[in-house]
VMD Tcl script that draws the C-alpha trace (Angstrom):
set ca {
  {3.04 -159.54 110.84}
  {2.02 -155.90 111.17}
  {1.72 -153.70 108.10}
  {-0.22 -150.73 106.76}
  {-1.63 -152.79 103.91}
  {-3.31 -155.62 105.81}
  {-6.42 -155.50 103.62}
  {-4.09 -156.07 100.67}
  {-1.81 -158.63 102.31}
  {-1.31 -161.78 100.26}
  {0.53 -164.76 101.76}
  {1.59 -167.71 99.67}
  {-0.41 -170.89 100.13}
  {1.26 -172.86 97.32}
  {4.25 -172.63 95.00}
  {4.83 -174.70 91.88}
  {8.19 -175.71 90.43}
  {7.41 -173.37 87.51}
  {7.24 -170.39 89.90}
  {3.45 -170.02 90.05}
  {2.40 -168.59 93.42}
  {-1.03 -169.19 94.90}
  {-1.89 -166.53 97.47}
  {-4.57 -165.66 100.00}
  {-7.24 -163.18 98.83}
  {-6.56 -163.67 95.10}
  {-9.88 -162.30 93.78}
  {-11.51 -158.91 93.31}
  {-8.18 -157.11 92.92}
  {-8.54 -153.99 90.80}
  {-6.19 -151.90 88.72}
  {-3.62 -150.03 90.86}
  {-4.73 -151.80 94.05}
  {-1.99 -152.17 96.65}
  {-0.44 -155.63 96.68}
  {1.63 -156.74 99.66}
  {3.28 -160.14 99.30}
  {4.81 -162.41 101.92}
  {6.42 -165.69 100.87}
  {5.63 -168.35 103.44}
  {7.12 -171.19 101.40}
  {10.86 -171.38 100.84}
  {11.45 -171.33 97.06}
  {14.58 -173.49 97.40}
  {12.46 -176.35 98.75}
  {10.28 -176.38 95.61}
  {12.33 -174.90 92.75}
  {15.57 -176.69 91.98}
  {18.04 -175.79 89.29}
  {18.06 -172.39 87.62}
  {15.86 -169.63 89.05}
  {12.48 -169.15 87.37}
  {10.37 -166.02 86.96}
  {7.51 -165.75 89.43}
  {3.88 -165.52 88.37}
  {0.90 -165.18 90.69}
  {-2.73 -166.12 90.19}
  {-4.87 -162.97 90.42}
  {-8.58 -162.95 89.57}
  {-8.14 -166.44 88.09}
  {-5.28 -165.52 85.74}
  {-1.53 -166.04 86.14}
  {0.25 -162.67 85.91}
  {3.99 -161.94 86.06}
  {5.65 -160.30 89.05}
  {8.11 -157.58 88.04}
  {10.33 -155.04 89.79}
  {10.05 -151.26 89.48}
  {12.30 -151.32 86.41}
  {10.16 -153.88 84.59}
  {12.45 -156.88 85.07}
  {10.86 -160.23 85.95}
  {11.38 -161.19 89.57}
  {12.98 -164.61 89.71}
  {12.93 -167.17 92.49}
  {16.38 -166.13 93.74}
  {15.36 -162.49 94.38}
  {12.73 -162.85 97.12}
  {13.13 -164.02 100.71}
  {10.62 -165.77 102.88}
  {8.91 -163.84 105.70}
  {9.75 -160.47 104.12}
  {6.97 -158.00 103.29}
  {7.16 -156.87 99.67}
  {4.98 -153.90 98.75}
  {3.68 -153.07 95.31}
  {0.68 -152.67 93.05}
  {-1.46 -154.76 90.73}
  {-1.43 -153.00 87.34}
  {-3.47 -153.56 84.20}
  {-2.46 -151.87 80.94}
  {-4.82 -152.69 78.11}
  {-5.34 -156.43 78.37}
  {-1.97 -157.16 80.03}
  {-1.69 -157.29 83.83}
  {1.23 -157.65 86.23}
  {2.23 -157.12 89.84}
  {4.99 -154.56 90.40}
  {6.92 -154.95 93.65}
  {8.79 -151.82 94.68}
  {11.09 -152.93 97.50}
  {13.04 -155.79 95.94}
  {16.74 -155.64 95.16}
  {17.24 -153.11 92.33}
  {19.83 -155.19 90.50}
  {18.27 -158.29 88.89}
  {21.73 -159.84 88.54}
  {22.13 -159.94 92.34}
  {20.40 -162.84 94.05}
  {19.35 -162.99 97.70}
  {22.11 -165.56 98.18}
  {24.71 -163.02 97.04}
  {23.20 -160.31 99.25}
  {23.12 -162.61 102.27}
  {26.80 -163.53 101.83}
  {28.16 -159.98 101.78}
  {29.52 -158.55 105.00}
  {28.40 -154.98 104.33}
  {31.88 -153.53 103.87}
}
mol new
graphics top color blue
foreach p $ca { graphics top sphere $p radius 0.5 }
foreach p [lrange $ca 0 end-1] q [lrange $ca 1 end] { graphics top cylinder $p $q radius 0.2 }
display resetview
């Protein structure tokens, strides 16, 4: 996969049923560092039932993954093998990863998007 953020590319190596992602290069990530995420594990094969909010282990701590509007990104909003670009942000003692190129409407899942015919 070719991208402009290869030094900041994080691919999933594990996914728990609770939505915790383990990624490559999870340490020494600083405030406002670029964070490019690629899911290599299909969430549907691990998470059954209702969608759960994703968290990712960064610098040894599980932090939430949110969209540009501040909504939690749930397991039905990301697709495998898609490059999601964002930033790791720390405000005070709270940290999170903000992904900028996910679906803007948190009520629309990737299943719904995939089923539309574009008309």
